[in-house]
Backbone of each chain as nested JSON, in Angstrom:
{
  "chains": [
    {"id": "A", "residues": [
      {"number": 1, "name": "MET", "atoms": {"N": [56.818, 21.754, 40.875], "CA": [57.347, 23.081, 40.581], "C": [56.225, 24.047, 40.205]}},
      {"number": 2, "name": "ILE", "atoms": {"N": [55.214, 23.509, 39.533], "CA": [54.067, 24.359, 39.191], "C": [53.396, 24.856, 40.453]}},
      {"number": 3, "name": "ALA", "atoms": {"N": [53.293, 23.96, 41.447], "CA": [52.666, 24.35, 42.71], "C": [53.435, 25.488, 43.356]}},
      {"number": 4, "name": "LEU", "atoms": {"N": [54.745, 25.42, 43.275], "CA": [55.551, 26.475, 43.881], "C": [55.358, 27.787, 43.15]}},
      {"number": 5, "name": "LEU", "atoms": {"N": [55.18, 27.697, 41.853], "CA": [54.917, 28.914, 41.099], "C": [53.61, 29.541, 41.555]}},
      {"number": 6, "name": "ILE", "atoms": {"N": [52.614, 28.721, 41.728], "CA": [51.326, 29.226, 42.174], "C": [51.445, 29.82, 43.566]}},
      {"number": 7, "name": "ALA", "atoms": {"N": [52.338, 29.251, 44.352], "CA": [52.47, 29.698, 45.736], "C": [53.434, 30.867, 45.883]}},
      {"number": 8, "name": "GLY", "atoms": {"N": [53.773, 31.492, 44.823], "CA": [54.801, 32.509, 44.903], "C": [54.32, 33.907, 45.163]}},
      {"number": 9, "name": "CYS", "atoms": {"N": [54.606, 34.789, 44.268], "CA": [54.322, 36.2, 44.466], "C": [54.268, 36.834, 43.081]}},
      {"number": 10, "name": "THR", "atoms": {"N": [54.539, 38.093, 43.026], "CA": [54.622, 38.737, 41.726], "C": [56.076, 38.722, 41.271]}},
      {"number": 11, "name": "VAL", "atoms": {"N": [56.323, 38.121, 40.136], "CA": [57.687, 38.002, 39.632], "C": [57.756, 38.642, 38.262]}},
      {"number": 12, "name": "LYS", "atoms": {"N": [58.723, 39.475, 38.062], "CA": [58.878, 40.092, 36.746], "C": [60.19, 39.635, 36.13]}},
      {"number": 13, "name": "ALA", "atoms": {"N": [60.081, 39.037, 34.972], "CA": [61.265, 38.637, 34.235], "C": [61.456, 39.653, 33.114]}},
      {"number": 14, "name": "VAL", "atoms": {"N": [62.608, 40.259, 33.047], "CA": [62.797, 41.367, 32.109], "C": [63.87, 41.046, 31.078]}},
      {"number": 15, "name": "GLY", "atoms": {"N": [63.695, 39.908, 30.413], "CA": [64.604, 39.588, 29.31], "C": [64.472, 40.618, 28.204]}},
      {"number": 16, "name": "ASP", "atoms": {"N": [63.259, 41.006, 27.939], "CA": [62.993, 42.062, 26.965], "C": [62.299, 43.194, 27.719]}},
      {"number": 17, "name": "PRO", "atoms": {"N": [62.975, 44.304, 27.943], "CA": [62.4, 45.393, 28.741], "C": [61.065, 45.894, 28.203]}},
      {"number": 18, "name": "ASP", "atoms": {"N": [60.856, 45.714, 26.914], "CA": [59.594, 46.178, 26.335], "C": [58.466, 45.181, 26.537]}},
      {"number": 19, "name": "ARG", "atoms": {"N": [58.824, 43.954, 26.882], "CA": [57.789, 42.929, 27.057], "C": [58.042, 42.132, 28.332]}},
      {"number": 20, "name": "PRO", "atoms": {"N": [57.965, 42.787, 29.503], "CA": [58.187, 42.04, 30.749], "C": [57.103, 41.003, 30.976]}},
      {"number": 21, "name": "ILE", "atoms": {"N": [57.505, 39.889, 31.562], "CA": [56.553, 38.83, 31.894], "C": [56.19, 38.992, 33.364]}},
      {"number": 22, "name": "THR", "atoms": {"N": [54.931, 39.1, 33.64], "CA": [54.488, 39.257, 35.025], "C": [53.646, 38.054, 35.435]}},
      {"number": 23, "name": "ILE", "atoms": {"N": [54.025, 37.44, 36.557], "CA": [53.269, 36.303, 37.083], "C": [52.643, 36.742, 38.4]}},
      {"number": 24, "name": "ASN", "atoms": {"N": [51.346, 36.779, 38.456], "CA": [50.652, 37.123, 39.691], "C": [50.108, 35.859, 40.33]}},
      {"number": 25, "name": "ALA", "atoms": {"N": [50.445, 35.641, 41.571], "CA": [49.953, 34.447, 42.265], "C": [49.841, 34.743, 43.747]}},
      {"number": 26, "name": "ASN", "atoms": {"N": [49.188, 33.848, 44.458], "CA": [48.972, 34.049, 45.888], "C": [49.874, 33.164, 46.723]}},
      {"number": 27, "name": "VAL", "atoms": {"N": [50.2, 33.644, 47.916], "CA": [50.948, 32.832, 48.863], "C": [49.991, 31.804, 49.453]}},
      {"number": 28, "name": "VAL", "atoms": {"N": [50.436, 30.552, 49.503], "CA": [49.597, 29.514, 50.087], "C": [49.796, 29.508, 51.599]}},
      {"number": 29, "name": "ILE", "atoms": {"N": [48.712, 29.552, 52.327], "CA": [48.791, 29.586, 53.785], "C": [48.489, 28.205, 54.349]}},
      {"number": 30, "name": "ASP", "atoms": {"N": [49.333, 27.785, 55.28], "CA": [49.101, 26.538, 55.994], "C": [48.022, 26.825, 57.045]}},
      {"number": 31, "name": "ILE", "atoms": {"N": [46.815, 26.399, 56.757], "CA": [45.681, 26.738, 57.62], "C": [45.857, 26.161, 59.018]}},
      {"number": 32, "name": "ARG", "atoms": {"N": [46.387, 24.939, 59.088], "CA": [46.573, 24.327, 60.405], "C": [47.566, 25.139, 61.235]}},
      {"number": 33, "name": "GLY", "atoms": {"N": [48.645, 25.568, 60.593], "CA": [49.636, 26.376, 61.303], "C": [49.047, 27.705, 61.748]}},
      {"number": 34, "name": "MET", "atoms": {"N": [48.243, 28.302, 60.877], "CA": [47.625, 29.578, 61.233], "C": [46.633, 29.386, 62.369]}},
      {"number": 35, "name": "LYS", "atoms": {"N": [45.952, 28.25, 62.38], "CA": [44.979, 28.004, 63.436], "C": [45.68, 27.854, 64.784]}},
      {"number": 36, "name": "GLU", "atoms": {"N": [46.824, 27.212, 64.782], "CA": [47.598, 27.088, 66.027], "C": [48.014, 28.467, 66.525]}},
      {"number": 37, "name": "THR", "atoms": {"N": [48.43, 29.306, 65.591], "CA": [48.827, 30.667, 65.958], "C": [47.639, 31.448, 66.508]}},
      {"number": 38, "name": "ALA", "atoms": {"N": [46.513, 31.348, 65.822], "CA": [45.309, 32.073, 66.252], "C": [44.866, 31.614, 67.638]}},
      {"number": 39, "name": "THR", "atoms": {"N": [44.905, 30.305, 67.854], "CA": [44.507, 29.769, 69.156], "C": [45.439, 30.281, 70.246]}},
      {"number": 40, "name": "GLY", "atoms": {"N": [46.725, 30.319, 69.946], "CA": [47.692, 30.818, 70.919], "C": [47.452, 32.276, 71.273]}},
      {"number": 41, "name": "ILE", "atoms": {"N": [47.17, 33.078, 70.278], "CA": [46.921, 34.507, 70.525], "C": [45.642, 34.683, 71.345]}},
      {"number": 42, "name": "GLU", "atoms": {"N": [44.606, 33.95, 70.978], "CA": [43.335, 34.082, 71.711], "C": [43.469, 33.563, 73.149]}},
      {"number": 43, "name": "ASP", "atoms": {"N": [44.254, 32.518, 73.337], "CA": [44.502, 32.031, 74.701], "C": [45.226, 33.094, 75.524]}},
      {"number": 44, "name": "MET", "atoms": {"N": [46.198, 33.742, 74.89], "CA": [46.963, 34.78, 75.588], "C": [46.049, 35.937, 75.981]}},
      {"number": 45, "name": "VAL", "atoms": {"N": [45.177, 36.333, 75.072], "CA": [44.239, 37.42, 75.367], "C": [43.325, 37.017, 76.529]}},
      {"number": 46, "name": "ALA", "atoms": {"N": [42.815, 35.798, 76.475], "CA": [41.894, 35.34, 77.525], "C": [42.587, 35.249, 78.874]}},
      {"number": 47, "name": "GLN", "atoms": {"N": [43.789, 34.7, 78.879], "CA": [44.506, 34.558, 80.15], "C": [44.867, 35.921, 80.728]}},
      {"number": 48, "name": "GLY", "atoms": {"N": [45.303, 36.824, 79.869], "CA": [45.623, 38.18, 80.32], "C": [44.393, 38.895, 80.831]}},
      {"number": 49, "name": "GLY", "atoms": {"N": [43.271, 38.627, 80.162], "CA": [42.024, 39.263, 80.569], "C": [41.487, 38.708, 81.871]}},
      {"number": 50, "name": "THR", "atoms": {"N": [41.674, 37.415, 82.077], "CA": [41.166, 36.775, 83.286], "C": [41.901, 37.254, 84.524]}},
      {"number": 51, "name": "ARG", "atoms": {"N": [43.202, 37.526, 84.34], "CA": [44.016, 37.917, 85.494], "C": [43.666, 39.302, 85.995]}},
      {"number": 52, "name": "LYS", "atoms": {"N": [43.09, 40.131, 85.146], "CA": [42.821, 41.51, 85.554], "C": [41.668, 41.562, 86.537]}}
    ]},
    {"id": "B", "residues": [
      {"number": 1, "name": "MET", "atoms": {"N": [67.141, 26.367, 34.488], "CA": [67.957, 27.397, 35.13], "C": [67.072, 28.498, 35.716]}},
      {"number": 2, "name": "PHE", "atoms": {"N": [66.149, 28.958, 34.866], "CA": [65.225, 30.006, 35.321], "C": [64.379, 29.506, 36.477]}},
      {"number": 3, "name": "MET", "atoms": {"N": [63.894, 28.243, 36.334], "CA": [63.027, 27.699, 37.378], "C": [63.794, 27.554, 38.694]}},
      {"number": 4, "name": "THR", "atoms": {"N": [65.034, 27.142, 38.617], "CA": [65.839, 27.001, 39.83], "C": [66.033, 28.353, 40.501]}},
      {"number": 5, "name": "ALA", "atoms": {"N": [66.334, 29.353, 39.683], "CA": [66.518, 30.702, 40.214], "C": [65.229, 31.215, 40.838]}},
      {"number": 6, "name": "LEU", "atoms": {"N": [64.112, 30.92, 40.184], "CA": [62.814, 31.365, 40.687], "C": [62.5, 30.691, 42.018]}},
      {"number": 7, "name": "PHE", "atoms": {"N": [62.752, 29.383, 42.085], "CA": [62.503, 28.646, 43.329], "C": [63.35, 29.223, 44.462]}},
      {"number": 8, "name": "THR", "atoms": {"N": [64.615, 29.484, 44.17], "CA": [65.51, 30.042, 45.193], "C": [65.006, 31.396, 45.657]}},
      {"number": 9, "name": "PHE", "atoms": {"N": [64.586, 32.206, 44.698], "CA": [64.081, 33.538, 45.026], "C": [62.852, 33.442, 45.928]}},
      {"number": 10, "name": "LEU", "atoms": {"N": [61.923, 32.569, 45.556], "CA": [60.681, 32.456, 46.325], "C": [60.959, 31.93, 47.725]}},
      {"number": 11, "name": "THR", "atoms": {"N": [61.847, 30.965, 47.825], "CA": [62.151, 30.378, 49.125], "C": [62.808, 31.4, 50.048]}},
      {"number": 12, "name": "LEU", "atoms": {"N": [63.698, 32.202, 49.476], "CA": [64.384, 33.209, 50.285], "C": [63.47, 34.377, 50.611]}},
      {"number": 13, "name": "ALA", "atoms": {"N": [62.631, 34.744, 49.66], "CA": [61.784, 35.919, 49.857], "C": [60.59, 35.624, 50.753]}},
      {"number": 14, "name": "TYR", "atoms": {"N": [60.14, 34.376, 50.749], "CA": [58.941, 34.044, 51.504], "C": [59.153, 32.813, 52.385]}},
      {"number": 15, "name": "PRO", "atoms": {"N": [60.148, 32.837, 53.26], "CA": [60.412, 31.646, 54.084], "C": [59.252, 31.293, 54.988]}},
      {"number": 16, "name": "ALA", "atoms": {"N": [58.57, 32.291, 55.533], "CA": [57.472, 31.995, 56.457], "C": [56.348, 31.262, 55.746]}},
      {"number": 17, "name": "ALA", "atoms": {"N": [56.059, 31.688, 54.547], "CA": [54.968, 31.071, 53.806], "C": [55.26, 29.608, 53.525]}},
      {"number": 18, "name": "PHE", "atoms": {"N": [56.521, 29.291, 53.251], "CA": [56.859, 27.913, 52.935], "C": [57.05, 27.086, 54.193]}},
      {"number": 19, "name": "ALA", "atoms": {"N": [57.478, 27.718, 55.271], "CA": [57.732, 26.975, 56.5], "C": [56.432, 26.52, 57.154]}},
      {"number": 20, "name": "GLY", "atoms": {"N": [55.343, 27.234, 56.898], "CA": [54.078, 26.852, 57.506], "C": [53.983, 27.238, 58.958]}},
      {"number": 21, "name": "LYS", "atoms": {"N": [54.823, 28.11, 59.436], "CA": [54.788, 28.568, 60.828], "C": [54.533, 30.07, 60.825]}},
      {"number": 22, "name": "TYR", "atoms": {"N": [53.619, 30.468, 61.645], "CA": [53.268, 31.887, 61.673], "C": [53.327, 32.386, 63.108]}},
      {"number": 23, "name": "ASP", "atoms": {"N": [53.65, 33.637, 63.225], "CA": [53.733, 34.195, 64.565], "C": [53.765, 35.707, 64.474]}},
      {"number": 24, "name": "LEU", "atoms": {"N": [53.499, 36.347, 65.597], "CA": [53.774, 37.772, 65.693], "C": [55.262, 37.87, 65.978]}},
      {"number": 25, "name": "LYS", "atoms": {"N": [56.026, 38.05, 64.946], "CA": [57.485, 38.001, 65.083], "C": [58.018, 39.221, 65.805]}},
      {"number": 26, "name": "SER", "atoms": {"N": [57.276, 40.306, 65.706], "CA": [57.701, 41.538, 66.364], "C": [56.488, 42.178, 67.041]}},
      {"number": 27, "name": "ILE", "atoms": {"N": [56.582, 42.352, 68.339], "CA": [55.491, 43.015, 69.054], "C": [55.754, 44.521, 68.987]}},
      {"number": 28, "name": "THR", "atoms": {"N": [55.248, 45.127, 67.96], "CA": [55.414, 46.569, 67.791], "C": [54.568, 47.291, 68.835]}},
      {"number": 29, "name": "PRO", "atoms": {"N": [54.837, 48.56, 69.076], "CA": [54.003, 49.3, 70.04], "C": [52.518, 49.239, 69.681]}},
      {"number": 30, "name": "GLU", "atoms": {"N": [52.211, 49.279, 68.4], "CA": [50.814, 49.212, 67.962], "C": [50.195, 47.851, 68.289]}},
      {"number": 31, "name": "VAL", "atoms": {"N": [50.949, 46.788, 68.023], "CA": [50.453, 45.439, 68.322], "C": [50.319, 45.264, 69.839]}},
      {"number": 32, "name": "ASN", "atoms": {"N": [51.286, 45.777, 70.573], "CA": [51.241, 45.672, 72.037], "C": [49.999, 46.373, 72.594]}},
      {"number": 33, "name": "ARG", "atoms": {"N": [49.716, 47.548, 72.054], "CA": [48.514, 48.279, 72.495], "C": [47.261, 47.473, 72.175]}},
      {"number": 34, "name": "ALA", "atoms": {"N": [47.25, 46.861, 71.006], "CA": [46.079, 46.072, 70.603], "C": [45.884, 44.869, 71.531]}},
      {"number": 35, "name": "LEU", "atoms": {"N": [46.967, 44.184, 71.844], "CA": [46.864, 43.018, 72.726], "C": [46.42, 43.433, 74.129]}},
      {"number": 36, "name": "LYS", "atoms": {"N": [47.023, 44.501, 74.637], "CA": [46.65, 44.983, 75.98], "C": [45.198, 45.454, 76.006]}},
      {"number": 37, "name": "GLY", "atoms": {"N": [44.803, 46.117, 74.927], "CA": [43.426, 46.59, 74.847], "C": [42.438, 45.441, 74.859]}},
      {"number": 38, "name": "ARG", "atoms": {"N": [42.764, 44.392, 74.137], "CA": [41.885, 43.228, 74.102], "C": [41.817, 42.549, 75.47]}},
      {"number": 39, "name": "GLN", "atoms": {"N": [42.96, 42.456, 76.127], "CA": [42.967, 41.845, 77.46], "C": [42.147, 42.678, 78.441]}},
      {"number": 40, "name": "ALA", "atoms": {"N": [42.271, 43.993, 78.321], "CA": [41.574, 44.885, 79.261], "C": [40.055, 44.792, 79.127]}},
      {"number": 41, "name": "ARG", "atoms": {"N": [39.566, 44.56, 77.907], "CA": [38.111, 44.521, 77.728], "C": [37.575, 43.097, 77.661]}},
      {"number": 42, "name": "TYR", "atoms": {"N": [38.451, 42.111, 77.861], "CA": [38.054, 40.716, 77.676], "C": [36.847, 40.332, 78.534]}},
      {"number": 43, "name": "ALA", "atoms": {"N": [36.918, 40.639, 79.831], "CA": [35.842, 40.219, 80.742], "C": [34.52, 40.887, 80.364]}},
      {"number": 44, "name": "GLN", "atoms": {"N": [34.575, 42.168, 80.037], "CA": [33.354, 42.885, 79.652], "C": [32.771, 42.321, 78.351]}},
      {"number": 45, "name": "LEU", "atoms": {"N": [33.661, 42.003, 77.425], "CA": [33.2, 41.436, 76.154], "C": [32.549, 40.071, 76.372]}},
      {"number": 46, "name": "GLN", "atoms": {"N": [33.13, 39.28, 77.263], "CA": [32.562, 37.963, 77.552], "C": [31.161, 38.105, 78.163]}},
      {"number": 47, "name": "ASP", "atoms": {"N": [31.009, 39.099, 79.039], "CA": [29.69, 39.335, 79.621], "C": [28.668, 39.677, 78.536]}},
      {"number": 48, "name": "MET", "atoms": {"N": [29.084, 40.514, 77.598], "CA": [28.173, 40.918, 76.519], "C": [27.852, 39.749, 75.591]}},
      {"number": 49, "name": "LYS", "atoms": {"N": [28.797, 38.862, 75.411], "CA": [28.537, 37.668, 74.596], "C": [27.528, 36.768, 75.307]}},
      {"number": 50, "name": "ARG", "atoms": {"N": [27.73, 36.603, 76.599], "CA": [26.82, 35.739, 77.373], "C": [25.396, 36.285, 77.363]}},
      {"number": 51, "name": "SER", "atoms": {"N": [25.277, 37.621, 77.371], "CA": [23.937, 38.217, 77.4], "C": [23.342, 38.39, 76.004]}},
      {"number": 52, "name": "GLY", "atoms": {"N": [24.08, 37.979, 74.975], "CA": [23.536, 38.018, 73.615], "C": [23.644, 39.368, 72.93]}},
      {"number": 53, "name": "LEU", "atoms": {"N": [24.309, 40.313, 73.573], "CA": [24.464, 41.631, 72.95], "C": [25.508, 41.611, 71.843]}},
      {"number": 54, "name": "VAL", "atoms": {"N": [26.465, 40.712, 71.976], "CA": [27.588, 40.645, 71.03], "C": [27.759, 39.207, 70.559]}},
      {"number": 55, "name": "GLY", "atoms": {"N": [28.092, 39.07, 69.282], "CA": [28.379, 37.75, 68.736], "C": [29.684, 37.78, 67.959]}},
      {"number": 56, "name": "GLU", "atoms": {"N": [30.104, 36.601, 67.551], "CA": [31.322, 36.483, 66.736], "C": [30.912, 36.218, 65.292]}},
      {"number": 57, "name": "ASN", "atoms": {"N": [31.293, 37.129, 64.404], "CA": [30.904, 36.924, 63.004], "C": [31.885, 35.99, 62.287]}},
      {"number": 58, "name": "ASN", "atoms": {"N": [31.624, 35.721, 61.027], "CA": [32.449, 34.739, 60.303], "C": [33.66, 35.372, 59.611]}},
      {"number": 59, "name": "LYS", "atoms": {"N": [33.984, 36.601, 60.017], "CA": [35.167, 37.258, 59.464], "C": [36.204, 37.568, 60.551]}},
      {"number": 60, "name": "GLY", "atoms": {"N": [36.032, 36.94, 61.702], "CA": [37.019, 37.121, 62.762], "C": [36.822, 38.375, 63.59]}},
      {"number": 61, "name": "PHE", "atoms": {"N": [35.627, 38.958, 63.497], "CA": [35.353, 40.174, 64.259], "C": [34.097, 39.989, 65.116]}},
      {"number": 62, "name": "THR", "atoms": {"N": [33.976, 40.879, 66.107], "CA": [32.775, 40.848, 66.922], "C": [31.686, 41.66, 66.223]}},
      {"number": 63, "name": "ALA", "atoms": {"N": [30.446, 41.389, 66.595], "CA": [29.316, 42.109, 66.005], "C": [28.333, 42.478, 67.106]}},
      {"number": 64, "name": "SER", "atoms": {"N": [27.868, 43.706, 67.066], "CA": [26.821, 44.129, 67.989], "C": [25.488, 43.658, 67.418]}},
      {"number": 65, "name": "LEU", "atoms": {"N": [24.738, 42.901, 68.209], "CA": [23.549, 42.239, 67.662], "C": [22.233, 42.919, 68.026]}},
      {"number": 66, "name": "LYS", "atoms": {"N": [22.266, 43.777, 69.058], "CA": [20.998, 44.365, 69.489], "C": [21.026, 45.885, 69.541]}},
      {"number": 67, "name": "GLY", "atoms": {"N": [22.087, 46.466, 69.006], "CA": [22.152, 47.926, 68.947], "C": [22.393, 48.609, 70.274]}},
      {"number": 68, "name": "ASP", "atoms": {"N": [22.845, 47.863, 71.256], "CA": [23.148, 48.457, 72.558], "C": [24.35, 49.404, 72.422]}},
      {"number": 69, "name": "PRO", "atoms": {"N": [24.223, 50.658, 72.869], "CA": [25.319, 51.624, 72.679], "C": [26.643, 51.188, 73.316]}},
      {"number": 70, "name": "ALA", "atoms": {"N": [26.572, 50.635, 74.514], "CA": [27.808, 50.189, 75.173], "C": [28.453, 49.047, 74.39]}},
      {"number": 71, "name": "ALA", "atoms": {"N": [27.611, 48.17, 73.874], "CA": [28.128, 47.047, 73.083], "C": [28.756, 47.559, 71.784]}},
      {"number": 72, "name": "GLU", "atoms": {"N": [28.126, 48.561, 71.199], "CA": [28.664, 49.127, 69.95], "C": [30.069, 49.683, 70.183]}},
      {"number": 73, "name": "THR", "atoms": {"N": [30.249, 50.336, 71.308], "CA": [31.552, 50.934, 71.627], "C": [32.609, 49.853, 71.823]}},
      {"number": 74, "name": "ILE", "atoms": {"N": [32.23, 48.833, 72.592], "CA": [33.167, 47.729, 72.849], "C": [33.521, 47.01, 71.55]}},
      {"number": 75, "name": "VAL", "atoms": {"N": [32.522, 46.761, 70.74], "CA": [32.738, 46.056, 69.471], "C": [33.683, 46.859, 68.564]}},
      {"number": 76, "name": "ALA", "atoms": {"N": [33.477, 48.153, 68.487], "CA": [34.321, 48.983, 67.622], "C": [35.778, 48.938, 68.084]}},
      {"number": 77, "name": "ALA", "atoms": {"N": [35.981, 49.047, 69.396], "CA": [37.347, 49.017, 69.929], "C": [37.982, 47.637, 69.741]}},
      {"number": 78, "name": "GLU", "atoms": {"N": [37.202, 46.603, 70.019], "CA": [37.714, 45.237, 69.872], "C": [38.102, 44.951, 68.419]}},
      {"number": 79, "name": "ASN", "atoms": {"N": [37.243, 45.339, 67.507], "CA": [37.525, 45.062, 66.1], "C": [38.727, 45.859, 65.589]}},
      {"number": 80, "name": "ARG", "atoms": {"N": [38.877, 47.068, 66.107], "CA": [40.036, 47.876, 65.72], "C": [41.328, 47.168, 66.164]}},
      {"number": 81, "name": "ASP", "atoms": {"N": [41.336, 46.652, 67.38], "CA": [42.522, 45.951, 67.887], "C": [42.756, 44.638, 67.145]}},
      {"number": 82, "name": "ARG", "atoms": {"N": [41.685, 43.913, 66.868], "CA": [41.852, 42.65, 66.137], "C": [42.446, 42.904, 64.76]}},
      {"number": 83, "name": "ARG", "atoms": {"N": [41.983, 43.985, 64.109], "CA": [42.483, 44.272, 62.761], "C": [43.994, 44.553, 62.801]}},
      {"number": 84, "name": "VAL", "atoms": {"N": [44.441, 45.239, 63.841], "CA": [45.877, 45.521, 63.99], "C": [46.658, 44.201, 64.093]}},
      {"number": 85, "name": "ILE", "atoms": {"N": [46.13, 43.288, 64.895], "CA": [46.812, 41.998, 65.093], "C": [46.803, 41.176, 63.809]}},
      {"number": 86, "name": "TYR", "atoms": {"N": [45.655, 41.138, 63.152], "CA": [45.564, 40.374, 61.894], "C": [46.527, 40.951, 60.844]}},
      {"number": 87, "name": "GLN", "atoms": {"N": [46.55, 42.263, 60.748], "CA": [47.407, 42.89, 59.737], "C": [48.875, 42.63, 60.042]}},
      {"number": 88, "name": "ALA", "atoms": {"N": [49.226, 42.631, 61.339], "CA": [50.611, 42.339, 61.714], "C": [50.983, 40.91, 61.314]}},
      {"number": 89, "name": "LEU", "atoms": {"N": [50.055, 39.979, 61.517], "CA": [50.317, 38.594, 61.102], "C": [50.53, 38.506, 59.591]}},
      {"number": 90, "name": "VAL", "atoms": {"N": [49.709, 39.214, 58.859], "CA": [49.831, 39.208, 57.391], "C": [51.172, 39.807, 56.975]}},
      {"number": 91, "name": "ASP", "atoms": {"N": [51.494, 40.958, 57.533], "CA": [52.717, 41.659, 57.132], "C": [53.974, 40.916, 57.576]}},
      {"number": 92, "name": "GLN", "atoms": {"N": [53.982, 40.477, 58.825], "CA": [55.203, 39.888, 59.373], "C": [55.469, 38.479, 58.848]}},
      {"number": 93, "name": "ASN", "atoms": {"N": [54.436, 37.851, 58.293], "CA": [54.619, 36.509, 57.734], "C": [54.515, 36.497, 56.218]}},
      {"number": 94, "name": "SER", "atoms": {"N": [54.514, 37.693, 55.63], "CA": [54.489, 37.828, 54.163], "C": [53.399, 36.97, 53.524]}},
      {"number": 95, "name": "LEU", "atoms": {"N": [52.18, 37.155, 54.012], "CA": [51.087, 36.304, 53.551], "C": [50.432, 36.795, 52.259]}},
      {"number": 96, "name": "GLY", "atoms": {"N": [50.873, 37.922, 51.767], "CA": [50.37, 38.377, 50.478], "C": [49.029, 39.073, 50.579]}},
      {"number": 97, "name": "PRO", "atoms": {"N": [48.559, 39.568, 49.431], "CA": [47.336, 40.371, 49.425], "C": [46.079, 39.631, 49.862]}},
      {"number": 98, "name": "SER", "atoms": {"N": [46.046, 38.326, 49.657], "CA": [44.851, 37.571, 50.058], "C": [44.985, 37.021, 51.479]}},
      {"number": 99, "name": "GLY", "atoms": {"N": [46.118, 37.317, 52.119], "CA": [46.374, 36.752, 53.44], "C": [45.386, 37.198, 54.496]}},
      {"number": 100, "name": "MET", "atoms": {"N": [44.963, 38.452, 54.418], "CA": [44.052, 38.967, 55.439], "C": [42.762, 38.146, 55.486]}},
      {"number": 101, "name": "MET", "atoms": {"N": [42.252, 37.799, 54.318], "CA": [41.007, 37.025, 54.275], "C": [41.192, 35.654, 54.945]}},
      {"number": 102, "name": "ASP", "atoms": {"N": [42.319, 35.026, 54.668], "CA": [42.594, 33.713, 55.276], "C": [42.759, 33.834, 56.789]}},
      {"number": 103, "name": "VAL", "atoms": {"N": [43.491, 34.86, 57.209], "CA": [43.693, 35.06, 58.648], "C": [42.345, 35.273, 59.34]}},
      {"number": 104, "name": "GLN", "atoms": {"N": [41.518, 36.114, 58.757], "CA": [40.202, 36.386, 59.341], "C": [39.371, 35.099, 59.432]}},
      {"number": 105, "name": "ARG", "atoms": {"N": [39.412, 34.314, 58.368], "CA": [38.608, 33.084, 58.346], "C": [39.068, 32.113, 59.442]}},
      {"number": 106, "name": "VAL", "atoms": {"N": [40.383, 32.021, 59.622], "CA": [40.911, 31.097, 60.625], "C": [40.569, 31.593, 62.034]}},
      {"number": 107, "name": "PHE", "atoms": {"N": [40.729, 32.89, 62.274], "CA": [40.392, 33.418, 63.601], "C": [38.899, 33.251, 63.884]}},
      {"number": 108, "name": "ALA", "atoms": {"N": [38.069, 33.421, 62.862], "CA": [36.631, 33.227, 63.052], "C": [36.345, 31.792, 63.483]}},
      {"number": 109, "name": "GLU", "atoms": {"N": [37.04, 30.857, 62.85], "CA": [36.844, 29.445, 63.194], "C": [37.26, 29.188, 64.643]}},
      {"number": 110, "name": "VAL", "atoms": {"N": [38.37, 29.776, 65.038], "CA": [38.837, 29.61, 66.427], "C": [37.823, 30.22, 67.399]}},
      {"number": 111, "name": "GLN", "atoms": {"N": [37.299, 31.38, 67.053], "CA": [36.302, 32.013, 67.932], "C": [35.043, 31.161, 68.053]}},
      {"number": 112, "name": "ARG", "atoms": {"N": [34.635, 30.544, 66.951], "CA": [33.449, 29.661, 67.01], "C": [33.716, 28.49, 67.947]}},
      {"number": 113, "name": "GLU", "atoms": {"N": [34.912, 27.944, 67.851], "CA": [35.242, 26.796, 68.703], "C": [35.323, 27.198, 70.174]}},
      {"number": 114, "name": "LYS", "atoms": {"N": [35.804, 28.418, 70.416], "CA": [35.966, 28.868, 71.795], "C": [34.674, 29.393, 72.416]}},
      {"number": 115, "name": "ALA", "atoms": {"N": [33.686, 29.666, 71.585], "CA": [32.438, 30.226, 72.106], "C": [31.789, 29.25, 73.096]}},
      {"number": 116, "name": "ALA", "atoms": {"N": [31.232, 29.814, 74.142], "CA": [30.552, 28.985, 75.146], "C": [29.121, 28.713, 74.69]}},
      {"number": 117, "name": "PRO", "atoms": {"N": [28.522, 27.644, 75.182], "CA": [27.128, 27.368, 74.851], "C": [26.249, 28.572, 75.188]}},
      {"number": 118, "name": "GLY", "atoms": {"N": [25.345, 28.889, 74.28], "CA": [24.449, 30.028, 74.488], "C": [24.913, 31.296, 73.794]}},
      {"number": 119, "name": "GLU", "atoms": {"N": [26.175, 31.321, 73.375], "CA": [26.684, 32.518, 72.704], "C": [26.347, 32.492, 71.212]}},
      {"number": 120, "name": "LYS", "atoms": {"N": [26.278, 33.69, 70.634], "CA": [25.912, 33.821, 69.22], "C": [27.157, 33.742, 68.341]}},
      {"number": 121, "name": "ILE", "atoms": {"N": [27.077, 32.894, 67.325], "CA": [28.182, 32.764, 66.379], "C": [27.617, 32.72, 64.965]}},
      {"number": 122, "name": "GLN", "atoms": {"N": [28.389, 33.264, 64.04], "CA": [27.985, 33.235, 62.628], "C": [28.77, 32.138, 61.92]}},
      {"number": 123, "name": "GLY", "atoms": {"N": [28.071, 31.248, 61.278], "CA": [28.721, 30.15, 60.573], "C": [29.323, 30.603, 59.266]}},
      {"number": 124, "name": "PRO", "atoms": {"N": [30.115, 29.735, 58.648], "CA": [30.748, 30.067, 57.373], "C": [29.744, 30.48, 56.295]}},
      {"number": 125, "name": "SER", "atoms": {"N": [28.534, 29.952, 56.366], "CA": [27.524, 30.28, 55.347], "C": [26.914, 31.666, 55.565]}},
      {"number": 126, "name": "GLY", "atoms": {"N": [27.147, 32.243, 56.74], "CA": [26.601, 33.569, 57.036], "C": [25.418, 33.552, 57.981]}},
      {"number": 127, "name": "SER", "atoms": {"N": [24.912, 32.367, 58.272], "CA": [23.761, 32.294, 59.174], "C": [24.22, 32.346, 60.638]}},
      {"number": 128, "name": "TRP", "atoms": {"N": [23.423, 33.055, 61.445], "CA": [23.731, 33.166, 62.871], "C": [23.057, 32.046, 63.63]}},
      {"number": 129, "name": "GLU", "atoms": {"N": [23.743, 31.551, 64.618], "CA": [23.152, 30.5, 65.435], "C": [23.604, 30.673, 66.884]}},
      {"number": 130, "name": "THR", "atoms": {"N": [22.877, 30.031, 67.764], "CA": [23.265, 30.023, 69.171], "C": [24.001, 28.734, 69.451]}},
      {"number": 131, "name": "LYS", "atoms": {"N": [25.213, 28.857, 69.908], "CA": [26.012, 27.646, 70.134], "C": [25.445, 26.855, 71.316]}}
    ]}
  ]
}
């Protein structure tokens, strides 16, 4: 659960409006998934470019 | 109770981040122009890479290496289009404020892998080498 908290976003809990709790964290990116996406985009660019 | 609510909120608000799948979910006119622009200059850019005028830096962008005016123009246009695509990936997949850096790093790695022997690439440490 801690990992999910770290992988979240900015969350404001306003139980006390004068003392909001703010959690700042980053979204965790699946690098392998992003690499597959990047490869696909670059392949598309190359194939489109080759055909011209 | 709070933790359960928080988990539900995060899962619903950021499904792409948790799913581990990324894509250009919407080809906006701006993204379409960027993709078409990259395809249109692809062959010319490859020629410039082969001749050593242009290299791939470690931030997912091209770099003009010898100050050639034509290369500078191509590099500027290419990088402008790449930035549009990277930003669309960040926005459409809710990758957060640090997402752009990760996207750039991954694209740089892909470009290094795709580079042909003899082309200039910048490694993660910042040093340039000939592949």
